[in-house]
N, C-alpha and C positions, 0 to 999 in steps of 0.2 A: 176460228178465232185464235186458238192456241198457236197455230202455225204463224199467223200474222204477228202475234206477240213475240214469238221466238225470233222471227226475222228482225223485228224492231230492236230486240235486245242485242242481237249480234251486231246490228248496225251501230247501236249506241256504244258497244264495246270498242268497235273499230274506230269510231269517231273520237272516243274519249281516251285513247291510249296516250299515256304521258311519257315524255322522252326521258325525264330525269329521275323517275321514281322506281325504286326496287322494293321487293317484299323481303329481301334478305338483310342480314346485319351489314352495316356499312363497314368498309375496309379502307383505311387510308392508302392512297395510291391507285384505287379503282374508282373511276368516275364515269358518269354517263353523259354529262353535258360539259361544254367548255365555251368560253368566249375569249377572243383575242381583241384587246382594246386597240384603238388607233392612237396615233400620236396626238397630243403629247402624252407622256407617261405610258408608253407601250408596255403592257404586261398581259399575261394570260391567267385566267382563273378557271378552275374546273370544280365540279361538285356532283354530288349524288344525294338523294333524299330517300328516307323511308318514312314510316308513319309517325315517328317520334323525333328523328334527328336529321341533321344535315352535316355533311363533311365537305371541307373545302381544301383546295390546293391553290396557292398564289405564287406565281413565278415572275420575276422582273429582272431586267438588265440593270441591276443596282447592287452596290456593295454595302448597303446599309439596310434601313428598314423598308418593308413593304406593308401597305395598308389597304384594306378593302372593307366596305361597309355600306350603309344605307343613308341617303340624304335626308335633310330636315324638311321643313314645310315651306321653304322659300326656294322656288326653282332657280332663281338667278344666282343664289349663293347656297348650293346644296349641302355644303359641309356644315353650315351653321345649324346648331342644334340637332345634328345627325349623330351617327355612331359609326364605329369602325373597329375591326380587329387589326392590330398592329403587331408585327413580329420582326425580330432581328436576331442575329447570332454572329459568332466569330467564324473565321475560315475553317476551323476545326469542327464546326457543327455544334459547339456548346451553346445552348439556348440562353440568351441574355434576357429575353422577354418575349412572350406571346400572350397578349391580353386583349380583352374587350374594353372599349372606351365609349362613353358618351361625350359629346361636345357641348360644353356650356358656353355658348357662343362659338368661339374657335378653340377654346381651351379643353384638352382631353382630360376626362375624369374617369378613372377605372371603375367599372361596374362591379367587379368581384365575381363575375360569372365564371363558372368552371368550364374550361375547354379541355376535353379529353383528347387523347392521341395527338397531343401537340408536339410538333417537331420543326426543326429549322435546318437548312443547309445553305451555307455560303461558299461558293466555289471560287470566290475572288472576282468572278465576272457576273454571276447571277445569284440572287437570293430566292429561296423557295421556302414557304411556310405552309404547314398543314395543321389542321385541327378539326375537331368535331364538336358540335354544340346541339343542345336540345332545341326543337322548334318552339316550344313554349318558353316564355321568359323564366329563367332560373331564379330570379329574385326581383324585388321591387325596383331596383335601379336599371334592370335590363328591359327587354322588350320581346314581343312575339315575332317570330319569322313566319310570314304567310306566303307559302310557295304559289298559291293559286291567285295571288294579287300582284300585278306588275308593280315593281318598286324601282326607285331611283338608286342605282348603284354608284358609289363614289370610290375612287382609288387614288393612291399617291405612292411615290417612291422617294428615297433619299439615299445619299452616299454616306450618311452618318448612322453609326450603331447606337443611336440614342433617340429618344423622343425630342423633336424639335421641328421648327418651321421648315417645310420643304420649299423648293423653288416653285415659282408660279407655273413654269412649264412642266413640272413633274407631277401633275394631277389631272384628273378628268372625271366625267360623270356621264351616265346614260340610263335609259329605262330598260329594265331587264325583267323578263318573265322567268322565274326560277324553275318552273315546271311546265313548259309549253307542250302542246301536242306534237306528236311526231309529224314533221312536215318538211318540205323542201323539194328541190328539183329532182332528187333521186328517189322520192317516195311515190309509189303508185297507189291508185285508189282501191284496188282489190288485192288479190293474191299475187305474189311474185311468180314469174314463169321463167324457167331456164331457157336461155336463148334470146330472151327479150330483156334488154338492159337499158336503164335510163342514163347511167354515168360510166365513165371509164377513166383510167389513169395509167400512165407508163412511168415506171420508176426511173430516176435520173442516172442510176449507176449500172445495174446489171441487165437492163432492158426487159425486166419482168413487167407484164401488163396485166391489169385486172379490170373487169367490168362488173357492175352490180346494179341491183334494184332493191329497194326497201319497201316493205309493207308495214302495217301496224304491229305485226308479230314476228316477221321473219326477214332475212336478207338472203338474196341469191347471188352467188359469186361465180364468175368464170376467171380462172387464173391461168396465164400462158407464159411460157419462157422458151428461149432457144436452147434447150438442154435435152438430153436423153437421160433423164433421171427424175429426181423429185422436184416439185415446186412447193413452196410453203408461204403462207400468209397468216398474219395473226395480230395480236395486240400486245403492246409493251408491258413490261413489269413496272414496279413502282419507282425504280431508280433511273433517272433520265440519262445518266452517263453510260449505263449498261442496259439498254432497253430490253434485250432478250432475257436477261436474268429474271426468273420468276414471272415471266410473261406466259403467253399461250399462243399456239399456232395450229392451223390445220395443215397437215402434210400429206401430199398425195403423189402417187406414181403408178405406172401401169406398163404392161408389156407392149410389144410393137403392134399388136392387133387392135388395141383400144377396147372400148366398151366399158365393162365394169372395172374399176380400178383394182390393181393388186393390193394397194393400201390407200385408204383415204380416211384419216382418223384425226381426232383432236388430241393435242398433247399439251400438257402444262410443263414448264421448265422448273425443276427443282434445282435452283442455281442455273446452270446451263444444261443440265441433264434432262432430256425429254422423257416424260412419263405418260404412257397411254392410259386409257380406261376412264376418261372423264364421262360423267353423266350429262352429255351434251347431245341434243337431238340433231343429227345430220341426216338429210334426206336428199333425194333426187341427184344421186351421185353419178358421175360419168367421167371417164378419162380417155384421152386419145394421145398416142405417141406415134408420130409419122416418120420417125427416124432422125428428125432434126429439131422438132419442137414437141414439148409436152404441155397438154392442156387438161385442166381438171375443172369440173363443175360440181357445185354442191349448194344446198340450202340449209341454213342454220337458224334456230330460234333466237330471237333477241333476248328473251327471258326464259327462266324455268330450268335451266341446266345448272352446271356447277359454277357458272359465271354469267354475268349479264353483259350484253354488248351495247356500248354507247355509240349513238350515231348522230347526235345533235351537237354540232360544233367540232373544233379541231380535236382529233384523238391521235395519239402516237401509235402508228402501225409499224409492224416489222415484216420483212420479207426475205426470202433466201431461195437459192437454187443449188442444185448439185448434179453432177454427171453420174451419180450412183443411184440405182434402183434399190435403195435401202436407207433406213433412217440412220444417218451417220454425219459426222462433222463435215460441214461445207467449208470451202476455202474462205479466207477472210474477206476477199474482195467480191464474194458472191452473196453478200447480204448487206442490208442497210435498214434504215428506219426513217420515217418522216411523218409530219403532221398532215393528216387527211381528214377532210370533213365528209363523212359518208352520206350526209343528207344534202350536201350542196355541191357535189361534183368536183372532186379533185384535191390536189395537194395545196395546202395553205401556205401562201407566201406571207412574209412579214409585211405589215402595213407601212405606209410612208414611202418616201422616195427611194429609188435605187441609188447606187453610188454615182451615176451620171458621169460628170467630168472630174469627180473627186477621186484621186488615185494615190493612196498612201497607206500608212499603218494607223491602227487605233492608238489613242493617247496612252493607254495602259501598257503598250508594248515596252518591253524592257531592253535597254542597252547596257553593255558592260563598260565601265570606265577603265582607264589605264591602271587605276589603283586596284581594280578587281571589284569595286562596288557596283551594285546594280542600280539603275536609275531609269524611271519612266521616261519615254521619249518626249512626252509633253513637257517635261521639266528640264530638258537639256538646254544648255546655253551655248552661244558661240564662244569658241576658245577652248572648250572641254575636249579631251582626247578620249575616243571610244575605240573598242575593238572592231576592226574591219578585217576583211579577207581579200587576199590577192586572187587573181584568176586561177593560179595553180592550187588554191585551197589553203595555203599557209595563212596563219593568223598574224596580224600586226596591229598597229594603232594609227589612227588618223585624227587630225584636229578638225573639229567642226568649224566650217568657214561660212555656212549660210543655213538658215532655217526658212524654207519656202512658204510655210503656212502659219505665220504668226498673226496675220491680220484677218479679222472677220471669220475666225475659225471656231464657230460655235453651233453650226447646224448638224443635225443628226443624219447619218447615212448608214447603209447596210454593209457590213463586212462579212467576208467568209472567214470561218474559224477552222483551221486545220489542226487536228490533234494526232500525235504520233504514239507509237508503242513504247516510247521512253518518256511519256507524260509531258512532252513539249507541246505547247499550244501557241499558235500565232494567229493574229487577226489582221487581215489586210484586204484591201479593195479587190474587186474581181479582176481588174486589169493590171494589178501590181505584179511585179516579176519576182519569182523565187526560184532558187536552184533545186532541181528535182531530176529523178531518173526513174527507170522501170524496175529498180531493185536488182538488176542483174549484177553479177559479181564484177564484171569488167565494164559495166555501163558508165559512161561519162555523165556527170551532172551538167545539165544545161538549164537556161532560164526559161521558165514557163509562166504564162499568166496564171494567177491563182485559180481562176475559173476552169482551167484546163487540167488541174491536178485531180487525180482520181484515187480511189482506195487501193488501186493496184500499184501505186507509185511510192517512192521514198524521197524524203527531203534530206538536205545536206546539213547534218548536225555537226557541231564542233568536235564531237567525239566519234563521228562516223555516221553512216546512213541510219535514218529513222523512218520506219514505215508508217504511212498515213493510215489510221484506223477509224477516223471519224471526220466527217466534213459537215459543218453546221453553219448557221447564220447567226450573226451577232449585230445588234444595233448599238452603235456608239455615237458619241458626240465629238466632232472635230476630226481632222485628218492631220497626220504628222509624218515628217521625214527629216533626215539630216543630210547635208552635203559636207563631205570631209575633203581634206587636201590630198587624199590618196587617189591617184589617177584612175584606178580601176572601177571606182564607184560601187563597190560591193561592201555590205555591212553585215554585222551579226545582230539579229533581232530575236529575242527569246531563245537564244542558243542555236538558232538556225541561220544559215547563210542565205542572203537575199540581196536583191538590187536596191539601191536607194530610189529607184525610179519605176515607172510603169510604161506600158505600151511598147516602147522601143528603147532598149538600154543603150545601144551604141550612139544613136542620135542625141538623146538627152544627156548622156554622160559627156559627149563632146561639147555640147552647149555649156555645161558647167565648168569646163576648163577656163572659161572667161572669169568665173568667180574665183577659181583657185589661183589664177595669176594675179587678179586684182587684190586678193587677200594678202599678198606679199607686200603690197605698198600702201593700201588704204587701211584706215583704222577700223576697229571693231564696230564703233557706233555707226559708221556709214552703212554697214550691212543690216543693222538693226532699225534703221530709219524707216518710218511708215511709207514714205514716198518710194523708197527702193523696193520694199516688199510689194507694194501695190503695183508698181510698174512691172515687176517680175511676174506677178500673177496675171496681169493683162496680156503680157507677152506670151505667157504659157498657154493661155486660152486661144490666142491667135495661132500659135504653132500647132496646137492640137487640132484646130479646125482645118488647117492646111494639110496636116498629116492624114486626116480622115478622108481627104479627097483622093488619096492614092491607094 
């Protein structure tokens, strides 16, 4: 009888394991669960729960406030009589407001609830708010948070750093279980077994691949890369722009005969410095080096060590490789990071449409006027002079003669965001063309599709080469470009040299010679007319369709 009861108790433990709960103190930046909302109002929120508190992080592609909360009692209008946490700050990170509100109808009224560990970061492109609150209502105006009951979550974003009405498209709602059981395609019913994996993923940059399976208590990994040295995989620290800093990773390598690894240990990064000796249970270790590829296997507990592993929803993972059989600095292009859902098989893509036929810059991209003033490309008008570049790299000025995307330019698309070692950041569609090279001393800059630029390459900055250190995705509204009277068709955007065009620079630039010639005799209002812009857009779609046939 006791044996039966013990078996039932073990079964109950396995069945009841919760994905988002920890027994330790909550730490801002360390989360166990995450949700990526769909358009409209795409944002990501992450959280962790212990017996008394819940901690949240909310990140959105917005330059104003972000809000997350629970809906009221009317499903058709969930914000009515609901509540939300709303936060915003300036670009320097100074918190202007992070508070909890009830909605009296649609009017927000502060509850006065104390939110601990409150912080806010505005990069100019995204806003991230963090806070911790008690599960029990802190006062009579507030409410209890019940993780074991599915709740209607509401969210909204705005471009304004103040409380105010958001656009209809910038909000959403769905039902969320804040503490679901561990489940998903990558989760097995019993114990994990090395060599038997449910899910796999290959990184897009350095070709490192990993496979894994998850149980209620452990995760088994196999990590492989084409290096004779170490491989590393782990979880990001609390700062999104520098994911390795204060993160943690399992690093392993072995000699040419394989078997037990020379080293397979968990490290935490004090800044960027790896420190060994964590109290983390790693078992079933194996390593094989065949002279061209290094493969390591290990099993690690989800809970109970110096940190907890979150597997439900998108988590930022980090990875790196090296040609050295020692824990040492890897090359800059031998590491990266990405959002991976360990319960649901693979890298998380942004929701919504891809860029499709939309090929240009985001509206926040900055051009430099002849006066030296910076101006967002979405605000440029025909007749203004902007800094452009000739094919030999010299800088000059060109007068804007046409704006191709002024009509019906309000849909949201996905841009690539390239960040350099000199803090330049440019957002452009995958097929847009930008000047880049392999960072060689005598290497010539050539036009590449943005999707073909890698971390090993340099972009052409106005003050010299700038190395790409991060490639991300950014969802923006509208696409923008400018056509100038300079015959080479190259412009300077966010301090970097790029084409005005996508797909094929030579053909498209030749087509726009018609506009350059016409601008010498036709008035400005002709090129601003809706019928001219519409006719141009239709002609562009036909030309792109014809080009795709070859």
